[in-house]
N, C-alpha and C positions, 0 to 999 in steps of 0.2 A: 486428446492437449494433458502436457503435464503440469500435474498438481504441485505447488510452492514447496512441498514438503519434500518432492523425491527431486527435487534441483541437484543437489548433490549427487545423487546417483548420476541422474542422468549426462550429467557433465562429464562422470568419472570415464561414461563407456563412447563417449565422443571425441574425436580425435581432430575433428577438423573446426570446434569453434573459433572463433576470429578472438583475437587477444582483446586486452582490457581497452586499450588504447584506441580499438578497430570501433570500439560501442559506446565508449565514455572520452569525454576530455574532461580531465583532473582540476581545471577550473570551470565547467560548466553549471551552470543552476539546473536544479532539475525543478519544476515546476511541484507541488505539491497532488497536482490534477492528475499530473503522469506517474506517479507514482500509488494513486490510490484512486486507479482511473474504473472510469463507469464498467466494468467488466467482474473486476475487483470485488469491486462494493458492494453490486448486486448479488455474484456468487455468494459473499460471504457476511452480508447484512441485512437487515431489513429496507434499504435505501437504494434509490435507483441511482444516486453519485454522491458523490464526496460532498459537494454543495450543500444536497439535502441533508445528510447528515449533520453536517456540522451546523448546520440552521436548526435541527429538531432538538441537539443538545442544550443542556437546562442553563446556558445561557446567555450572555448579551449579544453572542455572534450571529449573525445573520446570513452569514456565508465562510466560504471560503477566505476571503478577503479580511475577513473577521475572526481569523481564526485563532490569531494572538490573545485573542479577549475571553479564549476558552480557559482556566485555571486547570493544572493538573491535576489535581484531584478529582473534581468534577467528569475531566474528560476521562478517565482513566476509570472510575465507577460506571459514566456512561457508555464505556467502550464495552465495559462486563457484561451491560443487561443490552444490548441493541446490536451485538456483534456475537457470533460463536467465538471470541475472544474471550481470554480470563483480564486480561488485561490492555489497557496501553501498549506497551512494549512488544508482547506478541502480537499484537495489528500491526504495528511498525514493523515487526522484521517478517511477517508474511508477505506484506505489501510490497516491503523492497523484494523480495525471492521475485514476487509476480514482476516487477519490475525488470531484473536481471533477467527473468527466464527472457520476458518480452525479447528486450536487446539482444537477447542469445540466438533469438526465431525458437526458442523450446515452445512456444505455445502459439 
């Protein structure tokens, strides 16, 4: 399995990768659960699903559907305490890279 941090190195070695248009439509909405899928959450946090992670946060959100209830500051602190990441930004970029790797069939 390709680790997210190796994504750039792996893609540089491949000449058979699909174009961006083949794996993603510009107007396509990407469900947050697709980016933070179970495999990513289980490997990088103490939770089984992103829904569980959101529900465990110190906010009124009980599920992904209520994610907007989580304030940035409390989410940033919760991510640092509950994941292997220092902050929300690192968490989001790693999830994005994981999603891209899946779309490119690198994982």
